[in-house]
DOLOMI-712230 format. One record per residue (C-alpha): x, y, z; residue in three letters. Coordinates in steps of 0.25 Angstrom, whole numbers, plus 5000, padded with zeros to 4 digits. Example, Ala and Ser with C-alpha at 12.3 -4.5 7.8 and 13.67 -1.06 7.14 Angstrom:
504949825031Ala/505549965029Ser/
% end
This chain:
500050005000Met/500550144996Met/500150275002Ala/500250414995Gly/499750554996Phe/499050644986Val/498950794988Arg/497650864983Val/497751004986Gly/498051025001Ala/497450885003Leu/498450765005Cys/497750625003Leu/498350495007Leu/498050374998Phe/498450234998Thr/498850144986Ile/498649994988Val/499649924980Ser/499349784975Gly/500249654978Phe/500349564966Asp/500249424968Val/500849324958Trp/501049204967Asn/500649144981Leu/501949194987Asp/501649344983Gln/500249324989Leu/500849275002Glu/501749405002Gln/500449484999Ala/499849425012Lys/501049455021Lys/501149595017Thr/499649625018Gly/499349665004Gln/497949725002Lys/497949714986Leu/498449584980Ile/498449564965Thr/498549424961Val/499249414947Lys/499449294938Asp/499649194950Leu/499749034950His/499348964963Val/500148834965Pro/499348704965Ala/498748684979Gly/498848824984Lys/497748924987Thr/497849074982Leu/497549124996Asp/497049255000Phe/496749235014Gln/496949335025Gly/497049465016Leu/495949545022Asn/495749675015Gly/496449635003Thr/496149654988Thr/496549534979Ile/496549554964Glu/496749444954Phe/497449504942Ala/498049384934Gly/497749234932Arg/497749154944Val/497949004942Thr/498148884952Phe/499048754951Gly/498348624950Tyr/498148534962Gln/496948444967Glu/496548514980Trp/495348584986Arg/495948724986Gly/495448834985Pro/496248894975Leu/496049034981Ile/495549074994Ile/495249224999Ile/494849235013Lys/494749365022Gly/494049495023Ala/493949625015Arg/494549565002Tyr/494349614988Thr/494649514978Val/494549554963Lys/495049514949Gly/495749604940Leu/495449604925Pro/496149484918Gly/496249404930His/495849254931Leu/495849154942Ile/496049024935Asp/495748894942Gly/496048804930Glu/495048714935Gly/495048614924His/496248554930Arg/495348494941Trp/494048484934Trp/493548334933Asp/492048354932Thr/492048314947Leu/492248444954Gly/492248424969Gly/491548294968Asn/492848214965Gly/494048204956Gly/495148304958Lys/495148394970Lys/494848534965Lys/495148664972Pro/494048764975Gly/494348894967Phe/494249014977Ile/493749024992Tyr/493249154998Leu/493049175013His/492949335013Leu/492249445021Glu/491949585016Asp/492649555002Ser/492449574988Tyr/492849474976Val/492649524962Lys/493049514948Asp/493649384948Leu/493849284937Lys/493949134940Phe/494149014930Lys/493948864931Asn/493848834946Ala/494348694949Pro/493048674958Ala/492248774966His/492448924963Gly/492149024974Phe/492048964988Ala/491449084995Val/491449045010Asn/491149115023Ala/491149255016Cys/490549385021Arg/490249505014Asn/490849465001Leu/490549514987His/491049424975Ile/490849494962Glu/491149474947Asn/491849344948Val/491949254936Asp/492049104939Ile/492349034925Asp/492348884926Asn/491748874912Ala/492848774908Asp/492348674918Gly/491048644910His/491948564900Thr/493148534908Lys/492548464920Gly/492248574930Gly/491348544942His/490948604955Asn/491548734950Thr/490548814959Asp/490548964957Gly/490349024971Phe/490148934983Asp/489649014994Val/489548975009Ala/489449035023His/489449175017Cys/488649305021Gln/488449425013Asn/489149375000Val/488849434986Lys/489249364973Ile/488949454961Thr/489149464946Gly/489949334945Cys/490049234934Arg/490149084936Val/490348974925Asn/490548844932Asn/490148694935Gln/489348704948Asp/488548804956Asp/488748954952Cys/488448984967Leu/488348884978Ala/487948954991Leu/487848855002Ser/487748945015Ser/487749095018Gly/486949225020Lys/486749345011Asn/487349294999Val/487149364985Val/487349304972Phe/486949404961Thr/487249434946Asn/488049304944Asn/488149214931Val/488249064933Cys/488548984921Ile/488648834919Gly/488548784933Gly/487548734943His/486848864946Gly/486648954959Ile/486448874971Ala/486148904986Val/486348774995Ile/485848755009Gly/486048655019Gly/487548635020Tyr/487948615034Asp/486748695040Gly/487148825033Asp/486148925029Asn/485949005016Val/485249135018Glu/484949265010Asp/485549234997Ile/485249314984Leu/485549254971Ile/485149354960Lys/485349404946Asp/486149284941Cys/486249204929Lys/486349054929Val/486749004915Ile/486848854910Lys/486948794924Asn/486248664927Asn/485448734938Ile/485048884940Gly/484848914954Val/484648824966Arg/484448814981Val/484848684987Lys/484948625001Thr/485648505005Met/484948375007Leu/484848365023Asn/485548505024Gly/485248595035Lys/485148745035Gly/484348855028Leu/484248925014Val/483449055016Lys/483349175008Gly/483949134995Val/483549214983Thr/483749194968Phe/483349314960Asp/483449344945Asn/484249224941Ile/484349194926Gln/484449044922Leu/484949014908Gln/485048874902Asp/484948794916Ile/485148644913Ser/484448574924Glu/483648664934Thr/483348814935Gly/483048824950Ile/483348714961Val/482948714975Val/483248584982Ile/483348534997Gly/484048404994Asn/485448444988Tyr/486748364988Leu/487948384980Asn/487548274971Ser/486148344969Gly/484748334975Pro/484548204983Arg/483148154988Gly/482148234996Gln/482548375001Pro/482748385016Thr/482348495026Arg/483348565034Gly/483848675025Cys/482548755021Pro/482548845009Ile/481848975013Gln/481549105007Asn/482049064993Leu/481749164982Gln/481849124967Met/481549254960Thr/481649274945Asn/482449144941Ile/482349134926Tyr/482949074914Gly/482948934908Asn/483248794911Val/483548694900Leu/482348614895Lys/482748484902Asn/483048554915Gly/482148604927Thr/481648734931Lys/481548714946His/481848604956Leu/481348624970Val/481548504980Trp/481648554994Val/481048505008Ala/479748575013Asp/480548675022Asp/480748775011Ala/479948905012Ser/479749045007Asn/480149034993Trp/479949134981Thr/480049074967Trp/480049144953Asn/480749074942Ser/480549084927Lys/481348974921Ile/481148924907Gln/481448784902Gly/481748674912Gly/480548584907Asp/480948474917Arg/480048504929Leu/480448434942Arg/479548414955Pro/479848514966Cys/479748494981Gln/479648584993Gly/479348714987Ile/478648814997Pro/477148834995Lys/476848954986Gly/478048944978Val/477848914963Asn/479048834956Val/478848754943Val/479148614946Cys/478648474941Gly/477848374948Lys/
% end
């Protein structure tokens, strides 16, 4: 940091200039940590195999990505990047790319077997801002957003399009858990799993995002007794996913899903089901009768519109009898295969089969 003076007439002004610290390797990153740098610029950097690009304990720091970041190959759980602390600003500069080169791990199995695959990036942040980042080809899960408070993620591009033909699987966009007051806005995800998978938290906003090629936008209840409350998912596009939007609670799960709103969601060429609400979820898919214990309350489906392919289904609702206070307004074309529904609260009109 440099200090200087500017004289304007008789007035003398003190100003400070924050000089950046360029990082080309992990040794330089450690030096930046030791010297308390508050502006770190990551240039063209290669992270050795089995190592994490570690930005922990840098409270109040701005981290800029300015070049191409790559990672050595090793079968392990990762993550490739971790950012943990408070009052961070993390941003990408024009021309940067964080490239996971996930094709080296892809084997169509994702986290269900085969090679051990590292997660891409783990965030545990408070009072922070993450923006303008470009990620390519995650080996497996993309953003793990865990135990965050007052975090805004904006204009992030997660491009796993190569995985559609090269064996990508479980390449989730944003996995959000145990968070409060988190906003994810203006992002684009092209992947082979959930665009958003929100499994616990309160006051989470997911708006103006585009989801391509994956498994749609999901809110999941019933993990370890955790609650999901006051969630707003609005003004998003879900394009060529197998599912549009869904709320699912775990079979025999405990907890509460309350105050989830989907508003103004455009579905385009959904292959299987437009809207799913189920209470019998397992990782392998729905299993048997839905169970009580994690009721879905105050659910709003407002202006969900677009199309499902002809052989798909507009709606699938299969919950226990403890759901309550729903609002449902959807206008979905196609999806001629109507499936029976169960557990819809009285007075709610959902197009189902018999």
